[in-house]
Structure formats: structure tokens, C-alpha cells
Jmol script that loads the backbone (N, CA, C; Angstrom):
load data "model"
ATOM      1  N   PRO A   1      17.236 -45.686 -37.338  1.00  0.00           N
ATOM      2  CA  PRO A   1      18.413 -44.915 -36.941  1.00  0.00           C
ATOM      3  C   PRO A   1      19.337 -45.701 -35.995  1.00  0.00           C
ATOM      4  N   GLU A   2      18.770 -46.523 -35.115  1.00  0.00           N
ATOM      5  CA  GLU A   2      19.627 -47.284 -34.195  1.00  0.00           C
ATOM      6  C   GLU A   2      20.458 -48.317 -34.938  1.00  0.00           C
ATOM      7  N   GLY A   3      19.838 -48.977 -35.902  1.00  0.00           N
ATOM      8  CA  GLY A   3      20.563 -49.969 -36.688  1.00  0.00           C
ATOM      9  C   GLY A   3      21.702 -49.352 -37.473  1.00  0.00           C
ATOM     10  N   LEU A   4      21.467 -48.199 -38.057  1.00  0.00           N
ATOM     11  CA  LEU A   4      22.498 -47.500 -38.809  1.00  0.00           C
ATOM     12  C   LEU A   4      23.616 -47.022 -37.884  1.00  0.00           C
ATOM     13  N   LYS A   5      23.242 -46.557 -36.729  1.00  0.00           N
ATOM     14  CA  LYS A   5      24.217 -46.087 -35.740  1.00  0.00           C
ATOM     15  C   LYS A   5      25.145 -47.236 -35.333  1.00  0.00           C
ATOM     16  N   MET A   6      24.566 -48.421 -35.090  1.00  0.00           N
ATOM     17  CA  MET A   6      25.376 -49.580 -34.710  1.00  0.00           C
ATOM     18  C   MET A   6      26.279 -50.019 -35.855  1.00  0.00           C
ATOM     19  N   ARG A   7      25.722 -50.055 -37.078  1.00  0.00           N
ATOM     20  CA  ARG A   7      26.516 -50.488 -38.219  1.00  0.00           C
ATOM     21  C   ARG A   7      27.688 -49.540 -38.463  1.00  0.00           C
ATOM     22  N   SER A   8      27.462 -48.267 -38.347  1.00  0.00           N
ATOM     23  CA  SER A   8      28.539 -47.288 -38.521  1.00  0.00           C
ATOM     24  C   SER A   8      29.616 -47.466 -37.459  1.00  0.00           C
ATOM     25  N   PHE A   9      29.177 -47.723 -36.236  1.00  0.00           N
ATOM     26  CA  PHE A   9      30.129 -47.956 -35.146  1.00  0.00           C
ATOM     27  C   PHE A   9      30.970 -49.201 -35.422  1.00  0.00           C
ATOM     28  N   ILE A  10      30.318 -50.274 -35.865  1.00  0.00           N
ATOM     29  CA  ILE A  10      31.047 -51.504 -36.173  1.00  0.00           C
ATOM     30  C   ILE A  10      32.016 -51.269 -37.325  1.00  0.00           C
ATOM     31  N   ASP A  11      31.572 -50.587 -38.366  1.00  0.00           N
ATOM     32  CA  ASP A  11      32.440 -50.310 -39.510  1.00  0.00           C
ATOM     33  C   ASP A  11      33.725 -49.601 -39.078  1.00  0.00           C
ATOM     34  N   ALA A  12      33.625 -48.705 -38.118  1.00  0.00           N
ATOM     35  CA  ALA A  12      34.776 -47.929 -37.673  1.00  0.00           C
ATOM     36  C   ALA A  12      35.618 -48.652 -36.624  1.00  0.00           C
ATOM     37  N   ASN A  13      35.034 -49.643 -35.932  1.00  0.00           N
ATOM     38  CA  ASN A  13      35.718 -50.240 -34.778  1.00  0.00           C
ATOM     39  C   ASN A  13      35.737 -51.760 -34.759  1.00  0.00           C
ATOM     40  N   PHE A  14      35.507 -52.420 -35.892  1.00  0.00           N
ATOM     41  CA  PHE A  14      35.318 -53.875 -35.883  1.00  0.00           C
ATOM     42  C   PHE A  14      36.483 -54.646 -35.270  1.00  0.00           C
ATOM     43  N   ALA A  15      37.702 -54.171 -35.418  1.00  0.00           N
ATOM     44  CA  ALA A  15      38.859 -54.906 -34.887  1.00  0.00           C
ATOM     45  C   ALA A  15      38.940 -54.841 -33.366  1.00  0.00           C
ATOM     46  N   GLU A  16      38.314 -53.841 -32.757  1.00  0.00           N
ATOM     47  CA  GLU A  16      38.393 -53.678 -31.307  1.00  0.00           C
ATOM     48  C   GLU A  16      37.172 -54.221 -30.565  1.00  0.00           C
ATOM     49  N   ILE A  17      36.102 -54.494 -31.261  1.00  0.00           N
ATOM     50  CA  ILE A  17      34.867 -54.934 -30.599  1.00  0.00           C
ATOM     51  C   ILE A  17      35.044 -56.337 -30.046  1.00  0.00           C
ATOM     52  N   ARG A  18      34.770 -56.499 -28.762  1.00  0.00           N
ATOM     53  CA  ARG A  18      34.917 -57.803 -28.113  1.00  0.00           C
ATOM     54  C   ARG A  18      33.592 -58.386 -27.647  1.00  0.00           C
ATOM     55  N   ASP A  19      32.593 -57.528 -27.439  1.00  0.00           N
ATOM     56  CA  ASP A  19      31.287 -58.005 -26.973  1.00  0.00           C
ATOM     57  C   ASP A  19      30.227 -56.973 -27.333  1.00  0.00           C
ATOM     58  N   LEU A  20      29.014 -57.226 -26.877  1.00  0.00           N
ATOM     59  CA  LEU A  20      27.894 -56.339 -27.214  1.00  0.00           C
ATOM     60  C   LEU A  20      27.811 -55.084 -26.356  1.00  0.00           C
ATOM     61  N   ASP A  21      28.622 -55.012 -25.323  1.00  0.00           N
ATOM     62  CA  ASP A  21      28.502 -53.890 -24.381  1.00  0.00           C
ATOM     63  C   ASP A  21      28.550 -52.528 -25.060  1.00  0.00           C
ATOM     64  N   ALA A  22      29.522 -52.330 -25.922  1.00  0.00           N
ATOM     65  CA  ALA A  22      29.672 -51.012 -26.564  1.00  0.00           C
ATOM     66  C   ALA A  22      28.456 -50.673 -27.421  1.00  0.00           C
ATOM     67  N   LEU A  23      27.939 -51.662 -28.145  1.00  0.00           N
ATOM     68  CA  LEU A  23      26.767 -51.408 -28.984  1.00  0.00           C
ATOM     69  C   LEU A  23      25.533 -51.130 -28.135  1.00  0.00           C
ATOM     70  N   SER A  24      25.370 -51.889 -27.066  1.00  0.00           N
ATOM     71  CA  SER A  24      24.219 -51.699 -26.184  1.00  0.00           C
ATOM     72  C   SER A  24      24.235 -50.317 -25.544  1.00  0.00           C
ATOM     73  N   VAL A  25      25.408 -49.895 -25.108  1.00  0.00           N
ATOM     74  CA  VAL A  25      25.548 -48.563 -24.508  1.00  0.00           C
ATOM     75  C   VAL A  25      25.292 -47.491 -25.562  1.00  0.00           C
ATOM     76  N   LEU A  26      25.793 -47.723 -26.772  1.00  0.00           N
ATOM     77  CA  LEU A  26      25.638 -46.760 -27.866  1.00  0.00           C
ATOM     78  C   LEU A  26      24.178 -46.403 -28.119  1.00  0.00           C
ATOM     79  N   ILE A  27      23.309 -47.402 -28.074  1.00  0.00           N
ATOM     80  CA  ILE A  27      21.891 -47.134 -28.356  1.00  0.00           C
ATOM     81  C   ILE A  27      21.017 -47.185 -27.102  1.00  0.00           C
ATOM     82  N   GLY A  28      21.624 -47.437 -25.936  1.00  0.00           N
ATOM     83  CA  GLY A  28      20.874 -47.437 -24.688  1.00  0.00           C
ATOM     84  C   GLY A  28      19.858 -48.563 -24.580  1.00  0.00           C
ATOM     85  N   ARG A  29      20.233 -49.742 -25.039  1.00  0.00           N
ATOM     86  CA  ARG A  29      19.338 -50.899 -25.014  1.00  0.00           C
ATOM     87  C   ARG A  29      20.040 -52.093 -24.371  1.00  0.00           C
ATOM     88  N   SER A  30      19.248 -53.122 -24.046  1.00  0.00           N
ATOM     89  CA  SER A  30      19.811 -54.360 -23.503  1.00  0.00           C
ATOM     90  C   SER A  30      20.493 -55.139 -24.636  1.00  0.00           C
ATOM     91  N   HIS A  31      21.254 -56.146 -24.255  1.00  0.00           N
ATOM     92  CA  HIS A  31      21.925 -56.972 -25.265  1.00  0.00           C
ATOM     93  C   HIS A  31      20.918 -57.623 -26.210  1.00  0.00           C
ATOM     94  N   SER A  32      19.855 -58.187 -25.651  1.00  0.00           N
ATOM     95  CA  SER A  32      18.880 -58.873 -26.509  1.00  0.00           C
ATOM     96  C   SER A  32      18.172 -57.884 -27.440  1.00  0.00           C
ATOM     97  N   GLN A  33      17.868 -56.686 -26.954  1.00  0.00           N
ATOM     98  CA  GLN A  33      17.255 -55.675 -27.822  1.00  0.00           C
ATOM     99  C   GLN A  33      18.231 -55.224 -28.906  1.00  0.00           C
ATOM    100  N   THR A  34      19.489 -55.101 -28.533  1.00  0.00           N
ATOM    101  CA  THR A  34      20.525 -54.701 -29.487  1.00  0.00           C
ATOM    102  C   THR A  34      20.603 -55.703 -30.636  1.00  0.00           C
ATOM    103  N   ILE A  35      20.636 -56.979 -30.293  1.00  0.00           N
ATOM    104  CA  ILE A  35      20.704 -58.024 -31.317  1.00  0.00           C
ATOM    105  C   ILE A  35      19.446 -57.999 -32.181  1.00  0.00           C
ATOM    106  N   ARG A  36      18.297 -57.889 -31.548  1.00  0.00           N
ATOM    107  CA  ARG A  36      17.023 -57.895 -32.270  1.00  0.00           C
ATOM    108  C   ARG A  36      16.933 -56.724 -33.251  1.00  0.00           C
ATOM    109  N   ILE A  37      17.324 -55.544 -32.792  1.00  0.00           N
ATOM    110  CA  ILE A  37      17.279 -54.355 -33.658  1.00  0.00           C
ATOM    111  C   ILE A  37      18.235 -54.511 -34.833  1.00  0.00           C
ATOM    112  N   PHE A  38      19.457 -54.953 -34.568  1.00  0.00           N
ATOM    113  CA  PHE A  38      20.441 -55.103 -35.637  1.00  0.00           C
ATOM    114  C   PHE A  38      19.970 -56.147 -36.645  1.00  0.00           C
ATOM    115  N   ARG A  39      19.475 -57.269 -36.152  1.00  0.00           N
ATOM    116  CA  ARG A  39      19.009 -58.335 -37.046  1.00  0.00           C
ATOM    117  C   ARG A  39      17.834 -57.863 -37.901  1.00  0.00           C
ATOM    118  N   ARG A  40      16.936 -57.098 -37.301  1.00  0.00           N
ATOM    119  CA  ARG A  40      15.785 -56.586 -38.049  1.00  0.00           C
ATOM    120  C   ARG A  40      16.247 -55.654 -39.173  1.00  0.00           C
ATOM    121  N   GLU A  41      17.217 -54.803 -38.882  1.00  0.00           N
ATOM    122  CA  GLU A  41      17.684 -53.820 -39.870  1.00  0.00           C
ATOM    123  C   GLU A  41      18.607 -54.416 -40.934  1.00  0.00           C
ATOM    124  N   TRP A  42      19.470 -55.361 -40.542  1.00  0.00           N
ATOM    125  CA  TRP A  42      20.522 -55.815 -41.442  1.00  0.00           C
ATOM    126  C   TRP A  42      20.473 -57.308 -41.765  1.00  0.00           C
ATOM    127  N   GLY A  43      19.522 -58.039 -41.191  1.00  0.00           N
ATOM    128  CA  GLY A  43      19.352 -59.437 -41.563  1.00  0.00           C
ATOM    129  C   GLY A  43      20.367 -60.403 -40.992  1.00  0.00           C
ATOM    130  N   ARG A  44      21.126 -59.969 -40.012  1.00  0.00           N
ATOM    131  CA  ARG A  44      22.123 -60.820 -39.350  1.00  0.00           C
ATOM    132  C   ARG A  44      22.441 -60.245 -37.980  1.00  0.00           C
ATOM    133  N   THR A  45      23.129 -61.004 -37.174  1.00  0.00           N
ATOM    134  CA  THR A  45      23.474 -60.515 -35.840  1.00  0.00           C
ATOM    135  C   THR A  45      24.672 -59.570 -35.927  1.00  0.00           C
ATOM    136  N   PRO A  46      24.860 -58.736 -34.914  1.00  0.00           N
ATOM    137  CA  PRO A  46      26.045 -57.873 -34.906  1.00  0.00           C
ATOM    138  C   PRO A  46      27.338 -58.688 -34.977  1.00  0.00           C
ATOM    139  N   TYR A  47      27.356 -59.836 -34.288  1.00  0.00           N
ATOM    140  CA  TYR A  47      28.551 -60.683 -34.293  1.00  0.00           C
ATOM    141  C   TYR A  47      28.872 -61.172 -35.705  1.00  0.00           C
ATOM    142  N   ASP A  48      27.859 -61.622 -36.428  1.00  0.00           N
ATOM    143  CA  ASP A  48      28.078 -62.074 -37.806  1.00  0.00           C
ATOM    144  C   ASP A  48      28.614 -60.938 -38.676  1.00  0.00           C
ATOM    145  N   TYR A  49      28.095 -59.745 -38.451  1.00  0.00           N
ATOM    146  CA  TYR A  49      28.554 -58.593 -39.233  1.00  0.00           C
ATOM    147  C   TYR A  49      30.005 -58.254 -38.890  1.00  0.00           C
ATOM    148  N   VAL A  50      30.347 -58.315 -37.604  1.00  0.00           N
ATOM    149  CA  VAL A  50      31.740 -58.058 -37.185  1.00  0.00           C
ATOM    150  C   VAL A  50      32.665 -59.071 -37.857  1.00  0.00           C
ATOM    151  N   LEU A  51      32.286 -60.343 -37.840  1.00  0.00           N
ATOM    152  CA  LEU A  51      33.120 -61.371 -38.480  1.00  0.00           C
ATOM    153  C   LEU A  51      33.277 -61.108 -39.973  1.00  0.00           C
ATOM    154  N   GLU A  52      32.196 -60.697 -40.620  1.00  0.00           N
ATOM    155  CA  GLU A  52      32.264 -60.373 -42.048  1.00  0.00           C
ATOM    156  C   GLU A  52      33.258 -59.236 -42.300  1.00  0.00           C
ATOM    157  N   LYS A  53      33.218 -58.217 -41.473  1.00  0.00           N
ATOM    158  CA  LYS A  53      34.143 -57.089 -41.620  1.00  0.00           C
ATOM    159  C   LYS A  53      35.586 -57.535 -41.388  1.00  0.00           C
ATOM    160  N   ARG A  54      35.801 -58.386 -40.380  1.00  0.00           N
ATOM    161  CA  ARG A  54      37.151 -58.865 -40.087  1.00  0.00           C
ATOM    162  C   ARG A  54      37.700 -59.724 -41.217  1.00  0.00           C
ATOM    163  N   VAL A  55      36.892 -60.607 -41.750  1.00  0.00           N
ATOM    164  CA  VAL A  55      37.336 -61.455 -42.857  1.00  0.00           C
ATOM    165  C   VAL A  55      37.618 -60.588 -44.089  1.00  0.00           C
ATOM    166  N   GLY A  56      36.789 -59.593 -44.328  1.00  0.00           N
ATOM    167  CA  GLY A  56      37.024 -58.675 -45.445  1.00  0.00           C
ATOM    168  C   GLY A  56      38.332 -57.920 -45.296  1.00  0.00           C
ATOM    169  N   ALA A  57      38.611 -57.467 -44.086  1.00  0.00           N
ATOM    170  CA  ALA A  57      39.874 -56.768 -43.826  1.00  0.00           C
ATOM    171  C   ALA A  57      41.048 -57.722 -44.019  1.00  0.00           C
ATOM    172  N   ALA A  58      40.889 -58.954 -43.568  1.00  0.00           N
ATOM    173  CA  ALA A  58      41.951 -59.950 -43.724  1.00  0.00           C
ATOM    174  C   ALA A  58      42.222 -60.227 -45.197  1.00  0.00           C
ATOM    175  N   LYS A  59      41.169 -60.326 -46.004  1.00  0.00           N
ATOM    176  CA  LYS A  59      41.342 -60.537 -47.445  1.00  0.00           C
ATOM    177  C   LYS A  59      42.171 -59.408 -48.049  1.00  0.00           C
ATOM    178  N   SER A  60      41.824 -58.189 -47.694  1.00  0.00           N
ATOM    179  CA  SER A  60      42.559 -57.032 -48.219  1.00  0.00           C
ATOM    180  C   SER A  60      44.025 -57.066 -47.803  1.00  0.00           C
ATOM    181  N   MET A  61      44.270 -57.403 -46.547  1.00  0.00           N
ATOM    182  CA  MET A  61      45.656 -57.454 -46.064  1.00  0.00           C
ATOM    183  C   MET A  61      46.433 -58.602 -46.705  1.00  0.00           C
ATOM    184  N   LEU A  62      45.767 -59.737 -46.921  1.00  0.00           N
ATOM    185  CA  LEU A  62      46.453 -60.861 -47.556  1.00  0.00           C
ATOM    186  C   LEU A  62      46.913 -60.501 -48.966  1.00  0.00           C
ATOM    187  N   LEU A  63      46.108 -59.730 -49.669  1.00  0.00           N
ATOM    188  CA  LEU A  63      46.436 -59.378 -51.050  1.00  0.00           C
ATOM    189  C   LEU A  63      47.269 -58.111 -51.176  1.00  0.00           C
ATOM    190  N   GLY A  64      47.185 -57.230 -50.171  1.00  0.00           N
ATOM    191  CA  GLY A  64      47.833 -55.933 -50.305  1.00  0.00           C
ATOM    192  C   GLY A  64      49.026 -55.689 -49.412  1.00  0.00           C
ATOM    193  N   THR A  65      49.398 -56.686 -48.595  1.00  0.00           N
ATOM    194  CA  THR A  65      50.540 -56.503 -47.697  1.00  0.00           C
ATOM    195  C   THR A  65      51.374 -57.776 -47.659  1.00  0.00           C
ATOM    196  N   ALA A  66      52.516 -57.675 -47.029  1.00  0.00           N
ATOM    197  CA  ALA A  66      53.377 -58.848 -46.830  1.00  0.00           C
ATOM    198  C   ALA A  66      53.265 -59.350 -45.395  1.00  0.00           C
ATOM    199  N   PHE A  67      52.261 -58.889 -44.645  1.00  0.00           N
ATOM    200  CA  PHE A  67      52.087 -59.338 -43.268  1.00  0.00           C
ATOM    201  C   PHE A  67      51.908 -60.851 -43.228  1.00  0.00           C
ATOM    202  N   THR A  68      52.386 -61.461 -42.151  1.00  0.00           N
ATOM    203  CA  THR A  68      52.174 -62.886 -41.955  1.00  0.00           C
ATOM    204  C   THR A  68      50.708 -63.124 -41.594  1.00  0.00           C
ATOM    205  N   VAL A  69      50.278 -64.368 -41.679  1.00  0.00           N
ATOM    206  CA  VAL A  69      48.907 -64.709 -41.310  1.00  0.00           C
ATOM    207  C   VAL A  69      48.670 -64.361 -39.837  1.00  0.00           C
ATOM    208  N   LYS A  70      49.656 -64.572 -39.018  1.00  0.00           N
ATOM    209  CA  LYS A  70      49.529 -64.237 -37.590  1.00  0.00           C
ATOM    210  C   LYS A  70      49.310 -62.740 -37.405  1.00  0.00           C
ATOM    211  N   GLU A  71      50.079 -61.922 -38.107  1.00  0.00           N
ATOM    212  CA  GLU A  71      49.920 -60.464 -38.014  1.00  0.00           C
ATOM    213  C   GLU A  71      48.557 -60.025 -38.538  1.00  0.00           C
ATOM    214  N   ILE A  72      48.140 -60.603 -39.638  1.00  0.00           N
ATOM    215  CA  ILE A  72      46.843 -60.253 -40.212  1.00  0.00           C
ATOM    216  C   ILE A  72      45.727 -60.633 -39.263  1.00  0.00           C
ATOM    217  N   SER A  73      45.827 -61.801 -38.682  1.00  0.00           N
ATOM    218  CA  SER A  73      44.832 -62.259 -37.713  1.00  0.00           C
ATOM    219  C   SER A  73      44.671 -61.239 -36.595  1.00  0.00           C
ATOM    220  N   SER A  74      45.775 -60.798 -36.046  1.00  0.00           N
ATOM    221  CA  SER A  74      45.754 -59.835 -34.953  1.00  0.00           C
ATOM    222  C   SER A  74      45.222 -58.474 -35.402  1.00  0.00           C
ATOM    223  N   ARG A  75      45.682 -57.990 -36.534  1.00  0.00           N
ATOM    224  CA  ARG A  75      45.256 -56.680 -37.033  1.00  0.00           C
ATOM    225  C   ARG A  75      43.771 -56.649 -37.401  1.00  0.00           C
ATOM    226  N   ALA A  76      43.244 -57.786 -37.807  1.00  0.00           N
ATOM    227  CA  ALA A  76      41.818 -57.859 -38.160  1.00  0.00           C
ATOM    228  C   ALA A  76      40.930 -58.012 -36.932  1.00  0.00           C
ATOM    229  N   GLY A  77      41.541 -58.202 -35.754  1.00  0.00           N
ATOM    230  CA  GLY A  77      40.765 -58.254 -34.525  1.00  0.00           C
ATOM    231  C   GLY A  77      40.545 -59.636 -33.947  1.00  0.00           C
ATOM    232  N   PHE A  78      41.223 -60.637 -34.476  1.00  0.00           N
ATOM    233  CA  PHE A  78      41.089 -61.991 -33.942  1.00  0.00           C
ATOM    234  C   PHE A  78      42.133 -62.216 -32.856  1.00  0.00           C
ATOM    235  N   LYS A  79      41.718 -62.783 -31.748  1.00  0.00           N
ATOM    236  CA  LYS A  79      42.658 -63.061 -30.659  1.00  0.00           C
ATOM    237  C   LYS A  79      43.409 -64.360 -30.882  1.00  0.00           C
ATOM    238  N   ASP A  80      42.847 -65.251 -31.694  1.00  0.00           N
ATOM    239  CA  ASP A  80      43.413 -66.574 -31.892  1.00  0.00           C
ATOM    240  C   ASP A  80      43.645 -66.822 -33.378  1.00  0.00           C
ATOM    241  N   GLN A  81      44.895 -67.032 -33.760  1.00  0.00           N
ATOM    242  CA  GLN A  81      45.257 -67.233 -35.162  1.00  0.00           C
ATOM    243  C   GLN A  81      44.598 -68.491 -35.733  1.00  0.00           C
ATOM    244  N   PHE A  82      44.467 -69.533 -34.939  1.00  0.00           N
ATOM    245  CA  PHE A  82      43.895 -70.779 -35.440  1.00  0.00           C
ATOM    246  C   PHE A  82      42.396 -70.645 -35.669  1.00  0.00           C
ATOM    247  N   TYR A  83      41.726 -69.922 -34.775  1.00  0.00           N
ATOM    248  CA  TYR A  83      40.302 -69.637 -34.982  1.00  0.00           C
ATOM    249  C   TYR A  83      40.135 -68.822 -36.268  1.00  0.00           C
ATOM    250  N   PHE A  84      40.982 -67.825 -36.438  1.00  0.00           N
ATOM    251  CA  PHE A  84      40.942 -67.008 -37.651  1.00  0.00           C
ATOM    252  C   PHE A  84      41.113 -67.865 -38.900  1.00  0.00           C
ATOM    253  N   SER A  85      42.133 -68.710 -38.911  1.00  0.00           N
ATOM    254  CA  SER A  85      42.404 -69.541 -40.093  1.00  0.00           C
ATOM    255  C   SER A  85      41.238 -70.467 -40.405  1.00  0.00           C
ATOM    256  N   ASN A  86      40.677 -71.087 -39.373  1.00  0.00           N
ATOM    257  CA  ASN A  86      39.531 -71.983 -39.586  1.00  0.00           C
ATOM    258  C   ASN A  86      38.305 -71.227 -40.089  1.00  0.00           C
ATOM    259  N   LEU A  87      38.025 -70.080 -39.479  1.00  0.00           N
ATOM    260  CA  LEU A  87      36.890 -69.263 -39.907  1.00  0.00           C
ATOM    261  C   LEU A  87      37.098 -68.767 -41.333  1.00  0.00           C
ATOM    262  N   PHE A  88      38.289 -68.299 -41.643  1.00  0.00           N
ATOM    263  CA  PHE A  88      38.596 -67.792 -42.972  1.00  0.00           C
ATOM    264  C   PHE A  88      38.362 -68.882 -44.015  1.00  0.00           C
ATOM    265  N   LYS A  89      38.833 -70.080 -43.726  1.00  0.00           N
ATOM    266  CA  LYS A  89      38.647 -71.189 -44.664  1.00  0.00           C
ATOM    267  C   LYS A  89      37.171 -71.535 -44.823  1.00  0.00           C
ATOM    268  N   ARG A  90      36.424 -71.500 -43.714  1.00  0.00           N
ATOM    269  CA  ARG A  90      34.990 -71.791 -43.781  1.00  0.00           C
ATOM    270  C   ARG A  90      34.254 -70.747 -44.624  1.00  0.00           C
ATOM    271  N   LYS A  91      34.655 -69.478 -44.502  1.00  0.00           N
ATOM    272  CA  LYS A  91      33.966 -68.393 -45.207  1.00  0.00           C
ATOM    273  C   LYS A  91      34.380 -68.267 -46.679  1.00  0.00           C
ATOM    274  N   THR A  92      35.639 -68.584 -46.987  1.00  0.00           N
ATOM    275  CA  THR A  92      36.145 -68.353 -48.343  1.00  0.00           C
ATOM    276  C   THR A  92      36.414 -69.637 -49.123  1.00  0.00           C
ATOM    277  N   GLY A  93      36.516 -70.750 -48.424  1.00  0.00           N
ATOM    278  CA  GLY A  93      36.845 -72.008 -49.082  1.00  0.00           C
ATOM    279  C   GLY A  93      38.339 -72.262 -49.195  1.00  0.00           C
ATOM    280  N   LEU A  94      39.150 -71.279 -48.768  1.00  0.00           N
ATOM    281  CA  LEU A  94      40.605 -71.409 -48.838  1.00  0.00           C
ATOM    282  C   LEU A  94      41.241 -70.981 -47.524  1.00  0.00           C
ATOM    283  N   ALA A  95      42.323 -71.651 -47.163  1.00  0.00           N
ATOM    284  CA  ALA A  95      43.118 -71.207 -46.018  1.00  0.00           C
ATOM    285  C   ALA A  95      43.738 -69.856 -46.378  1.00  0.00           C
ATOM    286  N   PRO A  96      44.063 -69.022 -45.400  1.00  0.00           N
ATOM    287  CA  PRO A  96      44.601 -67.685 -45.705  1.00  0.00           C
ATOM    288  C   PRO A  96      45.793 -67.685 -46.676  1.00  0.00           C
ATOM    289  N   GLU A  97      46.770 -68.538 -46.447  1.00  0.00           N
ATOM    290  CA  GLU A  97      47.935 -68.573 -47.342  1.00  0.00           C
ATOM    291  C   GLU A  97      47.539 -69.000 -48.749  1.00  0.00           C
ATOM    292  N   ASN A  98      46.639 -69.958 -48.850  1.00  0.00           N
ATOM    293  CA  ASN A  98      46.184 -70.412 -50.163  1.00  0.00           C
ATOM    294  C   ASN A  98      45.380 -69.322 -50.867  1.00  0.00           C
ATOM    295  N   TYR A  99      44.607 -68.550 -50.102  1.00  0.00           N
ATOM    296  CA  TYR A  99      43.857 -67.426 -50.663  1.00  0.00           C
ATOM    297  C   TYR A  99      44.842 -66.409 -51.253  1.00  0.00           C
ATOM    298  N   ARG A 100      45.908 -66.129 -50.517  1.00  0.00           N
ATOM    299  CA  ARG A 100      46.916 -65.177 -50.990  1.00  0.00           C
ATOM    300  C   ARG A 100      47.552 -65.672 -52.281  1.00  0.00           C
ATOM    301  N   LYS A 101      47.934 -66.923 -52.307  1.00  0.00           N
ATOM    302  CA  LYS A 101      48.588 -67.481 -53.500  1.00  0.00           C
ATOM    303  C   LYS A 101      47.636 -67.516 -54.700  1.00  0.00           C
ATOM    304  N   ALA A 102      46.394 -67.906 -54.460  1.00  0.00           N
ATOM    305  CA  ALA A 102      45.436 -68.032 -55.551  1.00  0.00           C
ATOM    306  C   ALA A 102      45.014 -66.702 -56.147  1.00  0.00           C
ATOM    307  N   ASN A 103      45.127 -65.631 -55.359  1.00  0.00           N
ATOM    308  CA  ASN A 103      44.642 -64.330 -55.817  1.00  0.00           C
ATOM    309  C   ASN A 103      45.735 -63.298 -56.080  1.00  0.00           C
ATOM    310  N   SER A 104      46.980 -63.704 -55.991  1.00  0.00           N
ATOM    311  CA  SER A 104      48.049 -62.745 -56.276  1.00  0.00           C
ATOM    312  C   SER A 104      48.465 -62.868 -57.747  1.00  0.00           C
ATOM    313  N   GLN A 105      48.843 -61.763 -58.315  1.00  0.00           N
ATOM    314  CA  GLN A 105      49.187 -61.743 -59.728  1.00  0.00           C
ATOM    315  C   GLN A 105      50.670 -61.855 -59.903  1.00  0.00           C
TER     316      GLN A 105
END
end "model"
wireframe off; spacefill off
backbone 0.3
color backbone group
């Protein structure tokens, strides 16, 4: 139940999450226990899951909106556009603009 509670919270708030504090408070555990519980339930750390959600949201925005990469970066919860672009390329194999061009009809 704790793992599901954290995952649901992340799903609803991934763009605003900045650290483990909210998750730890949510389940009343320490940071290390929070990470351990999430990893046991979902096979990855909460941070990795947050990044996955942010990249997924960015993909949707790249294909479904005319927002700039900077706007998408911010809306997906990234504070730094360059970190976002590098992470996006590492996760998808394409820079955000190239992803948009390659996947638009």
C-alpha cells in the first residue's frame, strides 16, 4: 500500500516534486526507507520514476503542442532546459526538437 500511495502521488504531482520530503511525509518514513520501499515495489527509485514521468509528459507536449523546448522543459518540471535536453536525448536517442520532427506527421 505504501508503494502504491507514493506512485499515485508522483503520478499526480511529478512536475512539482523537488525532493523526497513529500513522499517521506506521505508514508511517515525516512528518506532511505522511502527509497527502499519504492524500489522494492516498482523496481526503481522514486527519482527515476519522476524522471520517466517528466520525459513522458515532454514527449506528449512535443507532439501535441507548439510549445518551445524551453516551455516544455519548465512545464514538465525541469528547472534547467539544458539538463532536460541532455536527459531527453539520453532517454530517447533524439534531442527534443529532433524527436518532434521525427514523430510529427
